[in-house]
C-alpha positions in Angstrom: -3.0 -21.3 -7.0 -5.0 -22.6 -4.0 -6.3 -20.1 -1.5 -7.4 -20.3 2.1 -8.9 -17.7 4.4 -8.4 -17.7 8.1 -9.2 -15.4 11.0 -6.2 -15.3 13.4 -7.6 -16.4 16.8 -4.4 -15.7 18.6 -4.0 -12.1 17.3 -5.9 -9.4 19.1 -7.6 -7.8 17.2 -8.4 -10.8 15.0 -7.3 -10.1 11.4 -9.0 -11.7 8.4 -6.1 -13.2 6.4 -5.9 -14.9 3.0 -3.0 -17.2 2.2 -2.4 -18.1 -1.5 0.2 -20.4 -3.1 3.3 -21.9 -1.5 6.9 -21.1 -1.2 8.8 -18.2 0.3 6.3 -16.0 2.2 5.4 -12.6 0.9 3.2 -10.4 3.1 1.3 -7.5 1.5 0.4 -4.7 3.9 -2.7 -2.8 2.9 -3.5 0.8 3.8 -5.3 1.0 7.2 -7.5 4.0 6.5 -10.4 2.2 4.8 -10.0 0.0 1.7 -9.8 -3.7 2.4 -6.9 -5.8 1.3 -9.0 -7.3 -1.5 -7.8 -4.8 -4.1 -4.2 -6.0 -3.5 -5.2 -9.7 -3.4 -7.2 -9.3 -6.7 -4.8 -7.1 -8.7 -1.2 -7.4 -7.2 -1.0 -10.9 -5.8 -1.7 -12.6 -9.2 1.6 -11.2 -10.4 3.5 -13.1 -7.7 4.3 -16.7 -8.7 6.0 -19.6 -6.9 5.7 -17.9 -3.6 3.2 -17.9 -0.7 1.2 -14.6 -0.7 -0.3 -13.4 2.5 -2.8 -10.6 2.5 -4.9 -9.4 5.5 -7.4 -6.7 6.4 -6.0 -4.3 9.0 -8.0 -3.7 12.2 -11.4 -1.9 11.6 -11.2 -2.7 7.9 -13.0 -5.3 5.8 -13.6 -8.6 7.7 -11.1 -7.9 10.5 -12.2 -7.1 14.1 -13.4 -3.6 14.9 -11.5 -1.7 17.6 -13.3 1.4 19.0 -10.4 3.4 20.5 -9.8 6.8 18.9 -6.2 6.0 18.3 -6.9 2.5 17.0 -5.2 3.2 13.6 -2.0 4.6 15.1 1.0 3.2 13.3 2.6 1.6 16.4 -0.6 -0.5 16.8 -0.7 -1.4 13.2 3.0 -2.5 13.4 2.2 -4.5 16.5 -0.7 -6.2 14.6 1.7 -7.2 11.8 4.2 -8.6 14.2 1.5 -10.6 16.0 0.4 -11.9 12.6 3.9 -13.0 11.8 4.2 -14.9 15.1 0.7 -16.5 14.7 1.6 -17.7 11.2 5.0 -19.0 12.3 7.0 -16.9 9.8 10.6 -16.8 10.7 11.5 -14.4 7.9 9.5 -12.9 5.0 9.4 -10.2 2.3 7.1 -7.3 3.1 5.3 -5.3 0.3 3.4 -2.2 1.3 1.3 0.1 -0.9 0.5 3.8 -0.1 -0.4 4.1 3.6 0.5 0.4 3.8 4.0 1.4 2.7 4.2 3.8 5.6 3.2 1.0 8.0 5.7 -1.3 6.4 8.5 1.2 7.0 7.4 1.4 10.6 7.6 -2.4 10.8 11.1 -2.3 9.2 12.2 0.2 11.9 10.9 -1.9 14.8 11.2 -5.5 13.4 13.5 -5.4 10.4 15.4 -8.5 11.7 12.5 -10.6 10.4 12.6 -9.1 6.9 14.4 -10.7 3.9 13.3 -7.7 1.8 11.1 -4.6 1.7 9.1 -3.4 -1.3 7.6 0.1 -0.9 4.9 1.1 -3.5 3.8 4.7 -3.9 4.2 5.8 -0.4 5.5 8.8 1.6 6.9 9.8 5.0 5.1 13.2 5.1 2.1 14.6 3.1 4.0 17.8 2.2 6.9 16.1 0.4 6.7 16.9 -3.4 3.8 19.3 -3.1 5.0 21.4 -6.0 5.5 18.4 -8.3 2.1 17.1 -7.3 0.5 20.3 -8.4 2.3 20.0 -11.8 0.9 16.5 -12.2 -2.6 17.6 -11.2 -2.5 20.5 -13.7 -1.6 18.1 -16.5 -4.3 15.6 -15.5 -7.1 18.2 -15.5 -6.5 19.1 -19.1 -8.6 15.9 -19.8 -12.3 16.6 -19.2 -12.9 13.1 -17.7 -10.5 13.9 -14.9 -11.6 17.4 -13.9 -14.1 16.4 -11.2 -11.5 14.1 -9.6 -8.8 16.8 -9.7 -11.1 19.3 -8.1 -12.0 16.9 -5.3 -8.4 15.9 -4.8 -7.5 19.6 -4.4 -10.4 20.2 -2.1 -9.4 17.4 0.3 -5.7 17.4 -0.2 -6.1 13.9 -1.6 -7.1 12.6 1.8 -10.9 12.4 1.3 -11.8 14.9 4.0 -14.7 14.2 6.3 -17.1 11.4 5.2 -20.5 10.6 6.6 -20.5 6.8 6.3 -19.0 3.9 4.3 -21.2 4.7 1.3 -20.0 8.3 1.2 -16.4 7.1 1.5 -16.9 4.6 -1.4 -18.4 7.3 -3.6 -15.5 9.7 -3.0 -13.0 7.0 -3.7 -14.7 6.3 -7.0 -14.7 10.0 -7.9 -11.0 10.3 -7.1 -9.9 7.3 -9.1 -9.1 9.2 -12.3 -6.4 11.1 -10.4 -4.7 7.9 -9.3 -4.2 6.5 -12.8 -2.2 7.8 -15.7 -3.8 5.3 -18.1 -7.6 5.4 -18.0 -7.9 2.0 -19.6 -5.8 0.6 -16.8 -8.1 2.3 -14.3 -11.0 0.5 -15.9 -9.2 -2.8 -15.7 -8.4 -2.2 -12.0 -12.1 -1.4 -11.3 -13.2 -4.6 -13.0 -10.8 -6.8 -11.2 -11.4 -5.2 -7.8 -15.2 -5.1 -8.3 -15.7 -7.8 -5.7 -13.6 -6.1 -3.0 -15.3 -5.4 0.3 -16.6 -1.9 0.9 -14.2 0.6 2.5 -14.5 1.5 6.2 -15.2 5.1 7.2 -14.6 4.1 10.8 -11.0 3.3 10.1 -10.5 6.6 8.2 -11.8 8.5 11.2 -9.1 6.9 13.4 -6.1 7.4 11.2 -3.8 10.1 12.7 -4.0 13.4 10.8 -0.2 13.5 10.4 2.2 10.6 9.7 4.1 9.8 12.9 7.7 11.1 12.8 9.3 8.1 14.5 9.1 6.2 11.3 11.2 8.8 9.4 13.6 9.2 12.3 14.2 5.4 12.4 14.7 4.8 8.7 18.5 5.4 8.6 18.9 2.5 11.0 17.0 0.1 8.7 19.3 -2.6 7.2 17.0 -4.5 4.9 17.3 -4.8 1.1 14.7 -2.3 -0.2 13.0 -1.6 -3.5 11.1 1.7 -3.8 8.7 2.0 -6.7 6.4 4.9 -7.7 4.8 6.4 -10.8 5.9 9.5 -12.5 2.3 10.7 -12.6 1.3 10.0 -9.0 0.0 13.2 -7.4 -0.8 11.4 -4.2 2.7 10.3 -3.4 4.8 12.1 -6.0 8.3 11.0 -7.0 10.2 13.3 -4.6 8.6 11.4 -1.7 10.1 8.1 -3.0 13.4 9.8 -3.7 13.5 11.0 -0.1 12.7 7.5 1.3 15.4 6.0 -1.0 18.0 8.5 0.4 17.2 7.5 4.0 17.3 3.7 3.6 20.9 2.4 3.2 21.3 0.8 -0.2 17.7 1.2 -1.3 16.9 1.0 -5.0 14.4 3.4 -6.7 12.4 2.8 -9.8 10.1 5.4 -11.2 7.6 4.1 -13.8 7.2 6.7 -16.5 3.6 5.7 -17.6 2.0 5.1 -14.2 0.2 6.9 -11.4 -0.5 5.4 -8.0 -0.9 1.7 -9.1 2.1 0.9 -11.3 1.6 -2.9 -11.2 -1.8 -2.3 -12.9 -0.6 0.3 -15.4 2.8 -1.3 -16.4 2.4 -4.9 -15.2 5.2 -6.4 -17.3 7.8 -3.8 -16.2 6.6 -4.3 -12.6 7.0 -8.1 -12.9 10.5 -7.7 -14.3 11.6 -5.2 -11.6 10.2 -7.4 -8.8 11.8 -10.6 -10.3 15.2 -8.9 -10.5 14.8 -7.7 -6.9 13.7 -11.2 -5.7 16.6 -12.8 -7.6 19.0 -10.7 -5.6 17.3 -12.0 -2.5 17.5 -15.6 -3.9 13.7 -15.8 -4.2 12.0 -17.2 -7.3 8.8 -15.3 -8.0 8.2 -16.9 -11.4 8.5 -15.2 -14.8 
């Protein structure tokens, strides 16, 4: 598929955006706390066929514009950025896919602008950091029986999986690499992910410093009003956003479908790509969208 990069001149702040393929538009919302959208463009987007895939770096991340305000990464502002991007790209309707913190932003967008969504796919996300804490501890205890994961589990417990205070971009990148074994059930899949995402832009510690400590409650409060076909996917071995978090989201969104991948952690499309492709294809078929086979 062909690819083009653009910097949205009419969006303030300017967002570095990549558009790949053609067909029904699929926008992938990345987390806004540091990692660029490259990891999603390089590992998730290739699974989407016969559609137009749009990825973008959130404000203060990757190649997008820096914004200095202390509350620059507030969810309302990130939702406003996504809506401004939709307008700038001329999208009348689209499917929104959000991973991790990007899933939380996506839920916020569905609450505020759901009328523009044909569908919503939420990957390994949560509404509150405390949901599923007991199950997360069970997952961590199982992971730390493997010597190669013990340092990662110790750091995850020390920081609550939220990286804690970092000194600079390099420190953030090093902590993210140390934590990676917690985020994958299949270590070989983790190595594949690392190889595919090797060219990704470095993470931004400035973005991490501006993310609110707690996820804003207006998103949770507004979910029962969302009327968008929704697929919620998580991994059975995800300690960061454990299955109870996805069950809770599914209960709040009318008609939402939940799929728990039994051999995955925080990146199910990498660990179980064929199952992920089938689930997404079935969901898209219900929306009358052809994503390829």
